[in-house]
DRENKE-499393 format. One record per residue (C-alpha): residue number from 1; residue in one letter; chain; x, y, z. Coordinates in pm, 1 decimal, decimal comma. Example, Ala and Ser with C-alpha at 12.3 -4.5 7.8 and 13.67 -1.06 7.14 Angstrom:
REM DRENKE-499393
   n res chain       c1       c2       c3
   1   A     A   1230,0   -450,0    780,0
   2   S     A   1367,0   -106,0    714,0
***
This chain:
REM DRENKE-499393
   n res chain       c1       c2       c3
   1   M     A   9843,7   9775,0  11110,1
   2   R     A   9609,8   9933,5  11365,1
   3   V     A   9241,9   9848,8  11337,9
   4   D     A   8969,0  10077,6  11468,2
   5   R     A   8649,6   9922,7  11601,9
   6   L     A   8356,8  10151,8  11522,9
   7   P     A   8023,5  10151,1  11709,5
   8   R     A   7790,0   9873,7  11600,4
   9   A     A   7418,8   9936,9  11569,5
  10   A     A   7217,5   9729,4  11814,9
  11   S     A   7056,6   9441,3  11625,3
  12   G     A   7008,5   9157,0  11869,4
  13   P     A   7254,3   8882,5  11966,5
  14   V     A   7587,9   8871,0  11784,1
  15   V     A   7601,7   8568,3  11551,7
  16   R     A   7948,0   8425,4  11486,8
  17   S     A   8046,3   8147,8  11252,1
  18   P     A   8248,5   7853,0  11390,2
  19   R     A   8616,4   7943,1  11436,9
  20   D     A   8765,7   7595,2  11420,1
  21   S     A   8889,7   7613,5  11061,3
  22   A     A   9075,4   7829,7  10809,9
  23   P     A   9100,8   7860,1  10430,4
  24   I     A   9279,6   7581,3  10244,2
  25   G     A   9544,6   7643,9   9977,8
  26   S     A   9443,8   8003,9   9911,3
  27   L     A   9258,2   8272,6  10105,7
  28   T     A   8927,4   8161,7   9953,8
  29   G     A   8992,8   7786,2   9959,2
  30   G     A   8684,5   7626,5  10115,2
  31   L     A   8501,5   7960,0  10153,2
  32   L     A   8206,8   7872,1   9929,7
  33   D     A   8146,3   7539,4  10104,6
  34   R     A   8167,4   7709,2  10443,4
  35   L     A   7916,6   7980,9  10353,9
  36   R     A   7676,2   7725,9  10209,4
  37   R     A   7708,1   7509,8  10518,6
  38   F     A   7655,2   7781,3  10777,3
  39   G     A   7449,1   8031,2  10574,1
  40   G     A   7420,0   8399,3  10654,6
  41   S     A   7700,7   8519,7  10427,3
  42   G     A   7770,0   8892,1  10418,7
  43   S     A   7818,1   9111,4  10112,5
  44   V     A   8099,8   9255,7   9904,0
  45   I     A   8004,8   9615,1   9830,1
  46   D     A   8139,1   9891,1   9608,1
  47   H     A   8048,5  10226,9   9759,0
  48   Q     A   7792,2  10373,6   9516,2
  49   G     A   7835,6  10068,0   9295,9
  50   A     A   7800,7   9692,0   9264,5
  51   R     A   7708,3   9456,1   9545,3
  52   M     A   7726,6   9077,8   9564,6
  53   S     A   7676,1   8831,8   9846,5
  54   G     A   7973,1   8660,0  10004,4
  55   A     A   7858,7   8332,6   9849,2
  56   E     A   7835,5   8496,4   9504,2
  57   F     A   8186,8   8635,7   9551,0
  58   A     A   8326,3   8294,7   9648,0
  59   A     A   8148,1   8122,7   9357,7
  60   T     A   8275,6   8384,0   9110,2
  61   V     A   8633,5   8339,0   9230,7
  62   Q     A   8606,4   7960,9   9209,2
  63   R     A   8456,1   7960,2   8857,7
  64   A     A   8699,8   8224,9   8730,2
  65   A     A   8993,4   8026,3   8869,4
  66   I     A   8877,5   7722,9   8671,7
  67   G     A   8846,3   7947,2   8365,4
  68   M     A   9198,6   8083,3   8412,3
  69   S     A   9334,7   7730,6   8439,0
  70   R     A   9148,2   7643,9   8119,3
  71   R     A   9318,9   7939,3   7946,3
  72   G     A   9664,0   7804,8   8029,3
  73   L     A   9753,8   7969,9   8361,3
  74   H     A   9960,6   7750,9   8591,7
  75   P     A  10061,4   7766,0   8958,6
  76   N     A  10333,4   8027,0   9019,3
  77   D     A  10248,5   8224,4   8704,0
  78   V     A  10218,8   8596,6   8779,2
  79   V     A   9881,2   8762,1   8713,9
  80   A     A   9867,4   9141,9   8728,9
  81   V     A   9559,4   9332,9   8843,3
  82   L     A   9486,7   9685,9   8721,2
  83   A     A   9181,7   9824,2   8900,7
  84   P     A   9086,4  10075,7   9168,3
  85   V     A   8996,5   9951,7   9516,7
  86   S     A   8674,5   9772,7   9426,9
  87   T     A   8490,5   9444,5   9404,5
  88   A     A   8665,5   9385,2   9070,4
  89   R     A   9011,5   9426,6   9226,6
  90   L     A   8919,3   9195,2   9512,6
  91   V     A   8776,6   8929,6   9279,7
  92   S     A   9085,3   8952,1   9057,1
  93   V     A   9343,5   8919,7   9334,5
  94   H     A   9165,1   8627,9   9498,7
  95   T     A   9101,6   8453,0   9165,5
  96   A     A   9470,4   8466,2   9075,2
  97   M     A   9564,7   8310,3   9407,4
  98   A     A   9282,7   8053,8   9387,9
  99   V     A   9431,1   7909,1   9068,7
 100   G     A   9772,9   7889,1   9238,2
 101   C     A   9915,8   8195,7   9068,6
 102   V     A  10089,7   8492,0   9226,6
 103   A     A   9877,8   8808,0   9220,0
 104   L     A  10048,7   9135,2   9126,5
 105   P     A   9813,9   9425,1   9210,1
 106   L     A   9933,5   9734,2   9023,4
 107   E     A   9916,8  10077,4   9182,6
 108   L     A   9724,4  10337,4   8983,9
 109   T     A   9967,9  10602,5   9107,4
 110   S     A  10265,2  10430,5   8939,5
 111   D     A  10399,1  10585,9   8619,1
 112   I     A  10386,1  10376,8   8302,9
 113   D     A  10760,7  10305,3   8298,2
 114   T     A  10739,3  10159,6   8649,4
 115   L     A  10437,6   9948,5   8552,2
 116   I     A  10615,2   9812,5   8244,5
 117   R     A  10933,0   9736,4   8437,5
 118   V     A  10753,4   9550,5   8716,2
 119   L     A  10553,5   9347,2   8462,1
 120   V     A  10871,9   9254,2   8275,1
 121   D     A  11075,3   9180,5   8587,7
 122   T     A  10804,0   8953,1   8730,5
 123   D     A  10731,6   8788,5   8392,7
 124   A     A  10358,0   8855,0   8431,5
 125   R     A  10141,4   8647,4   8194,3
 126   M     A   9797,9   8806,7   8228,7
 127   I     A   9638,6   9136,5   8331,2
 128   L     A   9290,8   9149,0   8484,4
 129   V     A   9154,2   9500,0   8435,6
 130   T     A   8844,0   9713,8   8478,5
 131   G     A   8695,1   9860,6   8162,0
 132   E     A   8807,6  10220,2   8202,0
 133   L     A   9169,1  10110,1   8243,1
 134   A     A   9164,2   9856,9   7957,6
 135   P     A   9346,4  10080,6   7702,8
 136   L     A   9634,1  10120,7   7948,5
 137   A     A   9639,4   9744,9   8012,4
 138   V     A   9656,3   9673,7   7638,3
 139   E     A   9949,4   9914,9   7603,4
 140   L     A  10125,6   9753,3   7899,2
 141   A     A  10076,5   9410,1   7743,7
 142   E     A  10227,6   9526,9   7415,2
 143   R     A  10535,8   9653,3   7598,2
 144   S     A  10587,6   9352,0   7824,5
 145   R     A  10555,7   8972,3   7815,0
 146   V     A  10187,0   8973,2   7909,5
 147   R     A   9996,5   8737,9   7679,0
 148   Q     A   9635,0   8798,0   7779,6
 149   V     A   9432,2   9098,2   7895,3
 150   V     A   9098,8   9014,2   8058,4
 151   S     A   8854,3   9300,7   8108,0
 152   F     A   8550,1   9313,0   8334,2
 153   D     A   8366,3   9520,0   8074,6
 154   G     A   8476,0   9339,2   7760,4
 155   A     A   8674,2   9632,7   7619,3
 156   P     A   8823,0   9616,5   7266,8
 157   E     A   9137,9   9401,0   7228,2
 158   T     A   9062,8   9221,1   7554,6
 159   T     A   8896,0   8897,9   7663,7
 160   P     A   8572,9   8952,9   7859,3
 161   F     A   8593,9   8837,4   8220,8
 162   A     A   8264,6   8656,2   8157,7
 163   E     A   8460,2   8413,5   7937,4
 164   L     A   8634,2   8283,9   8248,7
 165   L     A   8297,8   8207,6   8407,7
 166   R     A   8161,3   7991,7   8127,1
 167   P     A   8098,1   7635,0   8239,9
 168   A     A   8338,5   7378,6   8102,1
 169   P     A   8216,0   7022,7   8042,0
 170   H     A   8544,4   6883,1   8168,4
 171   H     A   8806,9   7055,6   8379,7
 172   G     A   8971,2   6743,0   8516,4
 173   A     A   9024,0   6703,4   8886,7
 174   Y     A   9112,1   7068,7   8935,5
 175   D     A   8921,2   7223,2   9222,9
 176   P     A   9046,2   7561,2   9344,9
 177   A     A   8863,9   7506,8   9672,3
 178   H     A   9087,2   7217,5   9771,6
 179   C     A   9413,4   7226,8   9573,9
 180   L     A   9731,7   7294,7   9767,2
 181   F     A   9999,2   7518,8   9620,7
 182   D     A  10211,1   7813,0   9724,7
 183   S     A  10012,8   8098,2   9576,6
 184   G     A  10093,8   8447,6   9694,5
 185   L     A  10089,3   8821,1   9652,1
 186   L     A  10350,4   9059,6   9509,6
 187   D     A  10411,8   9412,3   9635,7
 188   Y     A  10646,9   9656,1   9468,4
 189   A     A  10794,7   9997,4   9534,1
 190   A     A  10955,5  10240,0   9291,5
 191   V     A  11324,5  10308,0   9361,7
 192   P     A  11478,0  10624,6   9206,9
 193   G     A  11743,7  10531,5   8953,4
 194   A     A  11690,9  10158,8   9001,9
 195   P     A  11441,7   9883,8   8911,2
 196   P     A  11127,9   9860,1   9127,5
 197   R     A  11178,3   9662,0   9446,3
 198   V     A  10946,8   9359,0   9442,0
 199   I     A  10848,7   9167,7   9756,0
 200   R     A  10668,4   8833,6   9748,6
 201   H     A  10426,2   8742,5  10027,2
 202   P     A  10384,6   8362,3  10005,5
 203   H     A  10067,5   8186,6  10112,4
 204   R     A  10213,6   8086,7  10447,9
 205   E     A  10260,1   8456,4  10531,5
 206   L     A   9906,4   8538,6  10417,6
 207   A     A   9771,2   8247,9  10622,8
 208   A     A   9959,5   8361,4  10934,0
 209   H     A   9825,3   8716,1  10888,9
 210   F     A   9476,5   8567,6  10847,5
 211   R     A   9504,8   8380,6  11176,2
 212   R     A   9629,0   8690,6  11360,8
 213   L     A   9348,2   8912,5  11233,3
 214   D     A   9086,6   8643,8  11285,3
 215   A     A   9187,5   8601,7  11648,9
 216   E     A   9218,3   8976,3  11710,8
 217   L     A   8897,6   9096,4  11545,8
 218   R     A   8655,7   8809,6  11617,6
 219   L     A   8426,2   8931,4  11342,4
 220   S     A   8058,9   8841,3  11332,1
 221   R     A   7788,2   8852,8  11067,3
 222   D     A   7691,3   9198,6  11193,1
 223   D     A   8029,6   9347,3  11099,9
 224   T     A   8128,4   9542,6  10789,5
 225   V     A   8499,2   9603,8  10726,5
 226   V     A   8630,1   9888,6  10510,6
 227   L     A   8894,7   9845,8  10238,1
 228   E     A   9060,8  10175,1  10139,9
 229   N     A   9331,8  10324,7   9919,9
 230   G     A   9564,9  10391,1  10212,2
 231   M     A   9589,9  10025,9  10315,8
 232   T     A   9857,3   9788,6  10193,0
 233   E     A   9738,1   9526,3   9946,4
 234   L     A   9839,1   9259,5  10196,6
 235   D     A   9608,9   9405,5  10462,6
 236   R     A   9322,4   9464,5  10218,5
 237   C     A   9339,4   9113,1  10081,0
 238   V     A   9365,2   8932,9  10413,8
 239   L     A   9114,4   9152,8  10597,8
 240   A     A   8856,5   9085,7  10325,1
 241   S     A   8920,5   8712,5  10353,1
 242   V     A   8880,8   8716,6  10732,1
 243   A     A   8556,1   8911,7  10700,8
 244   L     A   8400,4   8681,8  10441,3
 245   W     A   8515,6   8369,6  10625,3
 246   N     A   8316,6   8487,4  10927,1
 247   G     A   8006,6   8590,4  10733,4
 248   A     A   8080,7   8962,5  10766,1
 249   S     A   8058,8   9220,6  10486,7
 250   V     A   8327,9   9411,3  10297,7
 251   L     A   8302,2   9772,3  10175,4
 252   A     A   8543,6   9885,3   9900,8
 253   L     A   8605,1  10257,9   9930,9
 254   P     A   8830,6  10404,8   9656,8
 255   T     A   8865,7  10760,3   9781,7
 256   D     A   9139,3  10968,8   9942,3
 257   D     A   8887,5  11225,8  10067,7
 258   E     A   8860,5  11165,0  10442,2
 259   A     A   8528,8  11348,0  10477,4
 260   A     A   8377,6  11140,3  10196,4
 261   A     A   8520,6  10823,7  10349,5
 262   R     A   8369,0  10897,9  10689,2
 263   A     A   8032,3  10969,4  10529,7
 264   A     A   8047,5  10636,2  10345,2
 265   V     A   8144,9  10453,3  10663,0
 266   R     A   7841,0  10599,7  10837,9
 267   S     A   7601,0  10529,9  10551,8
 268   H     A   7706,6  10164,9  10530,4
 269   R     A   7726,2  10129,4  10911,1
 270   A     A   8079,3   9992,0  10886,0
 271   T     A   8226,6   9858,2  11209,2
 272   V     A   8596,2   9795,4  11130,6
 273   R     A   8838,8  10040,9  10970,9
 274   V     A   9216,8  10025,9  10945,7
 275   A     A   9399,2  10333,2  11078,0
 276   S     A   9631,0  10438,0  10794,3
 277   G     A   9771,1  10764,7  10916,2
 278   R     A   9428,4  10924,0  10951,1
 279   P     A   9383,1  11207,0  11202,5
***
């Protein structure tokens, strides 16, 4: 993973958050408390779409994780995510890990047979999906062991994501900000004539990657990092966590058009971009 530092617009002294701590239990464990304590959280931005503050993102993940636990998800259960590179994908992946589950981000370029096989082989229990992809998610659930489909837009035959955010009078001692478990992330690759090859990245690997990027990039509140299609899910997930932990912003850019990507980078004044085979 090679990271490009882009020119930063002059805006006074660089403000950095304290670097004496790291997330606990998952990549967002303790994030909300940290942002509330030090203030100045950045934003999570969809290019030409939704925007939320870093604190709103962390609160959404924490509340949704409680909601997932309430709906019967347990640590080590596999939760699939079907969404383009976006705020919704980022929220979904981090929510799954916050509840102690293993996130399985599905690639939109995979054919349906590959998607079904990887869901069956990993014994996925839930799919989190954006509205336009909900019909596909419902079909995948019918042809696998998935029990629940949760849609950000409340599509037919799905549970609205908002249901996960409803306050519960009692959720026991569960607190996704402080629980310790070995959550993780699954990657997969199609293999001709064979089942998809699935690789698990446990939390300890994600945490080590976090520490490396945090030390290398030294992000500040003036930074905006770009998440793109060409990146691995591991890099996208961890880079976003490092950015938010340091009060920086995250820009989700779901395009393969390099000219459009560069224009978006300029318009949002992004400062960090991963080199993924770009010229």
